[in-house]
Every structure is written in C-alpha cells, then in structure tokens.
C-alpha positions in Angstrom: -48.4 -37.1 11.7 -48.7 -36.9 7.9 -49.1 -33.1 8.0 -45.8 -32.8 9.9 -43.9 -34.9 7.3 -45.5 -33.0 4.4 -44.6 -29.6 6.0 -41.1 -30.8 6.7 -40.6 -32.0 3.1 -42.0 -28.7 1.7 -39.6 -26.7 3.9 -36.6 -28.8 2.7 -37.7 -28.4 -1.0 -38.1 -24.6 -0.5 -34.6 -24.4 1.0 -33.0 -26.2 -1.9 -35.0 -24.4 -4.6 -34.6 -20.9 -3.1 -31.1 -20.9 -1.8 -30.5 -17.5 -0.2 -26.8 -18.0 0.1 -25.8 -16.2 -3.1 -24.7 -12.8 -1.8 -21.1 -11.8 -1.7 -19.3 -8.6 -0.7 -18.3 -6.1 -3.4 -15.5 -3.7 -2.3 -14.9 -0.4 -4.0 -11.3 0.7 -4.2 -9.3 3.5 -5.7 -5.9 5.2 -5.5 -2.5 5.3 -7.1 -0.7 2.1 -8.1 2.3 1.9 -5.8 3.7 -1.5 -7.0 2.9 -4.2 -9.5 3.8 -7.8 -8.9 3.5 -10.4 -11.7 1.7 -13.6 -10.5 1.3 -17.0 -12.2 -2.5 -16.3 -12.3 -2.5 -12.5 -13.0 -1.1 -9.2 -11.9 -1.1 -8.1 -8.2 -1.6 -4.3 -7.8 -0.6 -2.7 -4.6 -2.9 0.4 -4.5 -2.3 3.4 -2.2 -4.7 5.7 -0.5 -7.5 6.8 -0.3 -8.8 3.2 -0.6 -5.8 0.9 -1.1 -4.6 -2.6 -0.5 -3.6 -5.6 -2.6 -5.8 -6.3 -5.6 -5.5 -9.1 -8.2 -6.1 -8.4 -11.9 -6.9 -11.7 -13.7 -8.1 -12.7 -17.2 -11.7 -12.3 -16.0 -11.2 -8.7 -14.9 -12.6 -5.9 -17.0 -10.3 -3.0 -17.8 -11.6 0.5 -18.8 -10.3 3.9 -19.9 -6.6 4.2 -20.6 -5.8 0.5 -20.2 -2.7 1.3 -18.2 -1.8 -0.8 -15.2 1.6 0.6 -14.5 3.1 2.1 -11.3 1.9 5.7 -10.9 -1.4 5.3 -12.7 -4.6 6.1 -10.8 -7.2 3.3 -10.6 -10.9 3.2 -9.6 -12.9 0.0 -9.5 -14.7 -2.8 -7.6 -13.4 -6.0 -6.3 -14.5 -9.2 -4.5 -12.7 -10.9 -1.6 -11.0 -14.3 -2.0 -8.2 -13.7 -4.5 -4.8 -15.3 -4.1 -1.7 -14.2 -6.1 0.4 -17.3 -6.7 4.1 -16.6 -6.9 7.0 -19.2 -7.1 7.9 -18.9 -3.4 4.4 -18.6 -1.9 1.0 -17.0 -2.2 -0.3 -13.5 -1.4 -3.9 -13.0 -0.4 -5.7 -10.2 -2.3 -9.1 -9.0 -3.6 -10.2 -10.1 -7.0 -10.7 -7.2 -9.3 -14.1 -7.3 -11.1 -13.9 -3.9 -13.0 -11.2 -1.3 -13.0 -10.7 2.0 -14.8 -7.3 3.8 -15.1 -6.4 7.4 -15.5 
C-alpha cells in the first residue's frame, strides 16, 4: 500500500514540475494591408492575400524594416491567436502580432 501512495505522489509532483502545457500556435502571415483600425489597445491590421486576416499590433509587437504600418504596405510576420481589438462600441477578435516586417 505504501508503494502505491509513493508512486502516486511522485506522479503528481512530476506533473507539477514538468508541466507540458506550454505550447501555443504561431501563425505565419503576409500580404498587403487593406485597412487599419485604431484600437484602444493597439492597431488592427486587415491583411489581404496570400495569407490575410485580422492582426493586432500592440506595444509588445516587434516592427522591422521600413517601420510603415499604413494601408498599401506589404507585411510579413508571425502572430499568435487570442488577440482582441477593443473599440468604443465592441471588440474584434484578431491574432496578436509577435514580429512583423514591412516593405
């Protein structure tokens, strides 16, 4: 009986010490900026093809190359899911930009 309790305790300690739940998705994106929307917590970029969608540029995002986030600029970068653009009349779900380069 003591061996079962010891093994159970070791398994629980192993689970808490080596938590394997740290992976998250990184999404590559790229295309021309079709629209920019100012948010209370950043800037929402609506990116067109080839790999477009809504992407949120925040203070923690890293900007490379020409440093130009205006409509018509081409962007290429990586993002993570879970961003929300907060606007006065609601919220828009988006991807959080991690790194982005402009051209």
